[in-house]
DONU-790811 format. One record per residue (C-alpha): y, x, z; residue in one letter. Coordinates in steps of 0.2 Angstrom, whole numbers, plus 2048, in hexadecimal, padded with zeros to 3 digits. Layout:
+-----+-----+-----+------+
!   Y !   X !   Z ! resn !
+-----+-----+-----+------+
!   Y !   X !   Z !    a !
...
+-----+-----+-----+------+
//
This chain:
+-----+-----+-----+------+
!   Y !   X !   Z ! resn !
+-----+-----+-----+------+
! 800 ! 800 ! 800 !    m !
! 812 ! 805 ! 7FD !    t !
! 81F ! 800 ! 809 !    r !
! 832 ! 7FF ! 808 !    r !
! 838 ! 810 ! 80C !    p !
! 843 ! 812 ! 81C !    k !
! 848 ! 7FF ! 81D !    r !
! 844 ! 7F5 ! 82D !    p !
! 837 ! 7E7 ! 82A !    s !
! 83E ! 7D5 ! 82C !    l !
! 837 ! 7CB ! 83A !    e !
! 829 ! 7C0 ! 837 !    r !
! 830 ! 7AE ! 835 !    p !
! 82B ! 7A0 ! 840 !    a !
! 81A ! 797 ! 83B !    a !
! 81D ! 789 ! 82F !    g !
! 82E ! 78D ! 829 !    a !
! 827 ! 79A ! 81D !    f !
! 821 ! 79B ! 80C !    r !
! 816 ! 7A7 ! 803 !    c !
! 80C ! 7A7 ! 7F2 !    g !
! 809 ! 7B2 ! 7E2 !    q !
! 814 ! 7B0 ! 7D2 !    v !
! 80E ! 7B7 ! 7C2 !    a !
! 81B ! 7BF ! 7B6 !    i !
! 815 ! 7BE ! 7A5 !    v !
! 81C ! 7BF ! 794 !    g !
! 81A ! 7C7 ! 782 !    r !
! 81C ! 7DA ! 783 !    p !
! 82D ! 7E3 ! 786 !    s !
! 836 ! 7D3 ! 78C !    v !
! 83B ! 7DC ! 79D !    g !
! 82D ! 7D5 ! 7A8 !    k !
! 82A ! 7E6 ! 7B2 !    s !
! 83F ! 7E8 ! 7B4 !    t !
! 83D ! 7D7 ! 7BB !    l !
! 831 ! 7DB ! 7C9 !    v !
! 839 ! 7EB ! 7CC !    n !
! 84B ! 7E1 ! 7CE !    a !
! 843 ! 7D3 ! 7DA !    l !
! 83A ! 7DF ! 7E5 !    v !
! 848 ! 7EB ! 7E6 !    g !
! 83F ! 7FB ! 7E1 !    a !
! 836 ! 804 ! 7D2 !    r !
! 825 ! 7FF ! 7D4 !    i !
! 821 ! 7FA ! 7C3 !    a !
! 825 ! 806 ! 7B4 !    i !
! 830 ! 803 ! 7A7 !    t !
! 835 ! 808 ! 796 !    s !
! 83C ! 801 ! 785 !    r !
! 82B ! 801 ! 77D !    r !
! 820 ! 7F2 ! 77E !    p !
! 80F ! 7F3 ! 787 !    q !
! 816 ! 7FE ! 794 !    t !
! 80D ! 7F6 ! 7A1 !    t !
! 7F9 ! 7F7 ! 7A0 !    r !
! 7F5 ! 7F2 ! 7B2 !    r !
! 7FB ! 7E4 ! 7BD !    g !
! 804 ! 7E8 ! 7CB !    v !
! 80A ! 7DD ! 7DA !    r !
! 81B ! 7DE ! 7E0 !    g !
! 81F ! 7D7 ! 7F1 !    i !
! 831 ! 7CF ! 7F7 !    l !
! 832 ! 7C8 ! 808 !    t !
! 840 ! 7BF ! 80E !    t !
! 845 ! 7B6 ! 81D !    p !
! 83D ! 7A5 ! 814 !    a !
! 82F ! 7AC ! 80A !    a !
! 824 ! 7BA ! 803 !    q !
! 823 ! 7BA ! 7F1 !    f !
! 814 ! 7C4 ! 7E9 !    i !
! 819 ! 7C7 ! 7D7 !    f !
! 80B ! 7CD ! 7CC !    v !
! 811 ! 7D7 ! 7BD !    d !
! 805 ! 7D6 ! 7AE !    t !
! 804 ! 7DF ! 79D !    p !
! 80C ! 7D7 ! 78F !    g !
! 800 ! 7CB ! 786 !    f !
! 7FC ! 7D5 ! 775 !    q !
! 7F7 ! 7CC ! 765 !    t !
! 7FA ! 7DB ! 759 !    r !
! 7F0 ! 7EA ! 75F !    h !
! 7DD ! 7EA ! 761 !    r !
! 7D4 ! 7F4 ! 76D !    s !
! 7C8 ! 7F3 ! 77C !    l !
! 7D8 ! 7F9 ! 786 !    l !
! 7E3 ! 7EB ! 77F !    n !
! 7D5 ! 7DF ! 781 !    e !
! 7D3 ! 7E2 ! 795 !    r !
! 7E7 ! 7E2 ! 796 !    m !
! 7E6 ! 7D0 ! 78E !    n !
! 7D8 ! 7CB ! 79A !    r !
! 7E3 ! 7D1 ! 7A8 !    a !
! 7F1 ! 7C5 ! 7A3 !    v !
! 7E4 ! 7B6 ! 7A3 !    r !
! 7DD ! 7BB ! 7B3 !    e !
! 7EE ! 7BE ! 7BB !    s !
! 7F2 ! 7AB ! 7B8 !    l !
! 7E3 ! 7A6 ! 7C3 !    g !
! 7E7 ! 7A2 ! 7D5 !    g !
! 7FA ! 7A3 ! 7D4 !    v !
! 805 ! 797 ! 7DB !    d !
! 813 ! 799 ! 7CE !    a !
! 816 ! 7A1 ! 7BD !    i !
! 825 ! 7A9 ! 7B7 !    v !
! 825 ! 7AC ! 7A4 !    v !
! 832 ! 7B7 ! 79D !    v !
! 83B ! 7B4 ! 78D !    f !
! 849 ! 7BE ! 783 !    e !
! 85A ! 7B6 ! 781 !    a !
! 858 ! 7B9 ! 76F !    a !
! 84B ! 7AA ! 76E !    g !
! 839 ! 7A6 ! 76B !    l !
! 82C ! 7AF ! 762 !    t !
! 81C ! 7AB ! 75B !    d !
! 815 ! 7B6 ! 769 !    a !
! 81E ! 7AC ! 776 !    d !
! 816 ! 79C ! 770 !    r !
! 806 ! 7A4 ! 770 !    h !
! 807 ! 7A9 ! 783 !    l !
! 80D ! 799 ! 788 !    l !
! 7FE ! 790 ! 781 !    a !
! 7F4 ! 79A ! 78D !    l !
! 7FD ! 795 ! 79D !    l !
! 7F5 ! 788 ! 7A8 !    p !
! 7FB ! 776 ! 7AA !    d !
! 7F7 ! 775 ! 7BC !    d !
! 804 ! 784 ! 7C2 !    v !
! 816 ! 782 ! 7C3 !    a !
! 81E ! 78D ! 7B4 !    v !
! 830 ! 793 ! 7B6 !    i !
! 838 ! 79A ! 7A5 !    a !
! 844 ! 7A9 ! 7A8 !    t !
! 84F ! 7AD ! 799 !    v !
! 851 ! 7BF ! 79B !    n !
! 85E ! 7CC ! 794 !    k !
! 86D ! 7BF ! 794 !    i !
! 879 ! 7CD ! 797 !    d !
! 877 ! 7D4 ! 786 !    r !
! 87E ! 7C3 ! 77D !    i !
! 890 ! 7C4 ! 77E !    a !
! 893 ! 7B2 ! 779 !    d !
! 88A ! 7A7 ! 785 !    k !
! 88C ! 798 ! 77B !    a !
! 87F ! 79F ! 76F !    r !
! 873 ! 79F ! 77E !    l !
! 873 ! 78B ! 77F !    l !
! 868 ! 788 ! 76F !    p !
! 85C ! 796 ! 776 !    k !
! 85A ! 78D ! 785 !    l !
! 858 ! 77D ! 77D !    a !
! 84B ! 785 ! 772 !    e !
! 841 ! 78C ! 781 !    i !
! 842 ! 77B ! 78A !    a !
! 83A ! 772 ! 77B !    a !
! 82B ! 77F ! 77B !    a !
! 823 ! 777 ! 78B !    r !
! 826 ! 76F ! 79B !    e !
! 82E ! 77C ! 7A7 !    f !
! 832 ! 779 ! 7BA !    a !
! 842 ! 783 ! 7B7 !    a !
! 84A ! 78D ! 7AA !    i !
! 855 ! 79B ! 7B0 !    v !
! 861 ! 7A7 ! 7A7 !    p !
! 860 ! 7B8 ! 7AF !    i !
! 862 ! 7CB ! 7AC !    s !
! 855 ! 7D5 ! 7B4 !    a !
! 85E ! 7E5 ! 7B0 !    e !
! 86E ! 7DF ! 7B8 !    k !
! 866 ! 7D5 ! 7C6 !    s !
! 86F ! 7C7 ! 7C0 !    f !
! 86A ! 7B5 ! 7C7 !    q !
! 85A ! 7BB ! 7D0 !    l !
! 85E ! 7B2 ! 7DF !    d !
! 85E ! 7A2 ! 7D4 !    q !
! 84C ! 7A6 ! 7CD !    l !
! 845 ! 7A9 ! 7DF !    t !
! 84E ! 799 ! 7E5 !    a !
! 844 ! 78F ! 7D6 !    e !
! 833 ! 79A ! 7DA !    i !
! 833 ! 796 ! 7EC !    v !
! 832 ! 784 ! 7E9 !    k !
! 820 ! 786 ! 7E3 !    h !
! 81A ! 792 ! 7F2 !    l !
! 80E ! 78A ! 7FF !    p !
! 813 ! 78B ! 810 !    p !
! 80B ! 799 ! 819 !    g !
! 80C ! 7AA ! 822 !    p !
! 80F ! 7BB ! 818 !    p !
! 801 ! 7C3 ! 80F !    l !
! 807 ! 7D4 ! 812 !    f !
! 813 ! 7DC ! 81E !    p !
! 825 ! 7D9 ! 81B !    t !
! 82A ! 7EA ! 817 !    d !
! 81C ! 7EC ! 809 !    e !
! 822 ! 7EF ! 7F7 !    l !
! 812 ! 7EE ! 7EE !    t !
! 800 ! 7EC ! 7F0 !    d !
! 7FC ! 7FC ! 7E6 !    r !
! 7FA ! 80C ! 7EE !    d !
! 803 ! 81D ! 7EB !    e !
! 7F5 ! 824 ! 7E0 !    r !
! 7F6 ! 815 ! 7D4 !    f !
! 80A ! 817 ! 7D3 !    l !
! 80A ! 829 ! 7D1 !    a !
! 800 ! 827 ! 7C1 !    a !
! 80B ! 81A ! 7BA !    e !
! 81B ! 824 ! 7BE !    f !
! 813 ! 831 ! 7B4 !    l !
! 80E ! 827 ! 7A5 !    r !
! 820 ! 81E ! 7A6 !    e !
! 828 ! 830 ! 7A3 !    k !
! 81B ! 832 ! 795 !    i !
! 820 ! 822 ! 78C !    f !
! 832 ! 826 ! 78E !    r !
! 832 ! 837 ! 787 !    q !
! 825 ! 835 ! 77B !    l !
! 827 ! 822 ! 776 !    g !
! 828 ! 825 ! 763 !    d !
! 81D ! 834 ! 762 !    e !
! 810 ! 82F ! 76E !    l !
! 812 ! 81D ! 772 !    p !
! 800 ! 817 ! 777 !    y !
! 7F4 ! 825 ! 776 !    a !
! 7F6 ! 82C ! 788 !    a !
! 7ED ! 827 ! 798 !    a !
! 7F0 ! 82F ! 7A9 !    v !
! 7E3 ! 832 ! 7B7 !    a !
! 7E6 ! 838 ! 7C9 !    i !
! 7D9 ! 844 ! 7CC !    d !
! 7DE ! 848 ! 7DF !    t !
! 7EA ! 841 ! 7EA !    f !
! 7EB ! 84A ! 7FC !    t !
! 7F9 ! 84A ! 80A !    h !
! 7FD ! 85C ! 810 !    d !
! 808 ! 857 ! 81F !    g !
! 817 ! 84E ! 817 !    e !
! 812 ! 856 ! 806 !    l !
! 809 ! 84B ! 7F9 !    r !
! 7FE ! 857 ! 7EE !    r !
! 7F9 ! 84E ! 7DD !    i !
! 7EF ! 855 ! 7CE !    h !
! 7EF ! 849 ! 7BF !    a !
! 7E8 ! 849 ! 7AE !    t !
! 7EF ! 841 ! 79E !    v !
! 7E2 ! 83E ! 791 !    y !
! 7E8 ! 83D ! 77F !    v !
! 7DD ! 838 ! 76F !    d !
! 7E1 ! 847 ! 765 !    k !
! 7E5 ! 85A ! 765 !    a !
! 7F6 ! 858 ! 75D !    n !
! 7FB ! 84C ! 76A !    q !
! 7F6 ! 858 ! 777 !    r !
! 801 ! 864 ! 76F !    a !
! 810 ! 858 ! 76E !    i !
! 80D ! 853 ! 780 !    l !
! 80E ! 865 ! 787 !    l !
! 81C ! 86A ! 77D !    g !
! 820 ! 87D ! 779 !    e !
! 81A ! 888 ! 786 !    g !
! 815 ! 878 ! 790 !    g !
! 828 ! 873 ! 793 !    s !
! 828 ! 861 ! 78E !    r !
! 819 ! 85D ! 79A !    m !
! 823 ! 866 ! 7A8 !    k !
! 832 ! 85C ! 7A5 !    a !
! 828 ! 84C ! 7A5 !    i !
! 81F ! 851 ! 7B5 !    a !
! 82F ! 856 ! 7BD !    s !
! 837 ! 845 ! 7B9 !    a !
! 827 ! 83B ! 7BF !    a !
! 827 ! 846 ! 7CF !    r !
! 839 ! 841 ! 7D3 !    g !
! 834 ! 82E ! 7D2 !    d !
! 825 ! 831 ! 7DD !    m !
! 830 ! 83A ! 7EA !    e !
! 83D ! 82C ! 7EA !    r !
! 831 ! 81E ! 7ED !    l !
! 824 ! 827 ! 7F9 !    f !
! 832 ! 82F ! 803 !    g !
! 82B ! 83F ! 802 !    g !
! 829 ! 851 ! 7F9 !    k !
! 81C ! 850 ! 7EB !    v !
! 812 ! 85F ! 7E3 !    f !
! 80C ! 859 ! 7D2 !    l !
! 801 ! 863 ! 7C5 !    e !
! 7FC ! 85B ! 7B4 !    v !
! 7EE ! 85F ! 7A8 !    w !
! 7EE ! 858 ! 796 !    v !
! 7DC ! 855 ! 78F !    k !
! 7D6 ! 84E ! 77F !    v !
! 7CB ! 840 ! 77F !    k !
! 7C9 ! 837 ! 76E !    p !
! 7C6 ! 825 ! 76E !    g !
! 7CB ! 822 ! 781 !    w !
! 7D3 ! 811 ! 77E !    a !
! 7C3 ! 80A ! 777 !    n !
! 7B7 ! 813 ! 784 !    d !
! 7B2 ! 807 ! 791 !    e !
! 7AC ! 814 ! 79D !    r !
! 7BC ! 81D ! 79C !    m !
! 7C7 ! 80D ! 79D !    l !
! 7BD ! 809 ! 7AD !    t !
! 7C0 ! 81A ! 7B4 !    q !
! 7D2 ! 818 ! 7B0 !    l !
! 7D2 ! 808 ! 7BA !    g !
! 7D5 ! 7FC ! 7AA !    y !
+-----+-----+-----+------+
//
């Protein structure tokens, strides 16, 4: 578990006055689901980049207020274009995330509906409250242009509410949580009130490293890399992490390493900085790069990597 650093826990609310539940955050690739989860939780627990399909494994972000505990389930974007065993498992993760939740937040872009949006809407259950969020409205200068987009979304299916937001600017997130809490059942918190996520530091370390690869090599090496944490140990306050990045081909390894290993050093340094900020302590990070052809279609390899 990863806790909110250097912040006192909220007092546990009186019994009967509190609500707690799981909320799936879904949407097509690259609409800002992970950015939204991070903004709601108030910490970077889900990795982000401008490329679609950055999220591969679901992450639960936890927000506790005096009135409720929201357990947000960040999911991969539902993929209809690219086919591989990895993408099949990611799509299955989206479907499975919809089971047992108390509410669903479906994220759209303010630019309007796409065929991928409509395909995802067809997968949503009818017996769970669905709240539409229209993200990135800060990018629309003339807000009058937003009205027909909202009408188009409203006509696509019945929603419990439609809330225009900007996850990046944290705009109208209070309005969003006010709508969500209406659909959470009464009950005590499921996690300690200072908890940020149900994922451990080992998982987050791998994700931070993969994020930096996406950000620095998105055009050259978009989806060919996977990260495994080989060892994660504590030496007093120091965390020692040894990781392996797997790629499909030898030339991809050369791209990732860069001249004299300089690119991989820069990637590792940036990832280590994120880890130290979230973990609240020093990190020693050592990274190897290995070639593993066809890893995205290798069932044993995907299981080993946690997909």
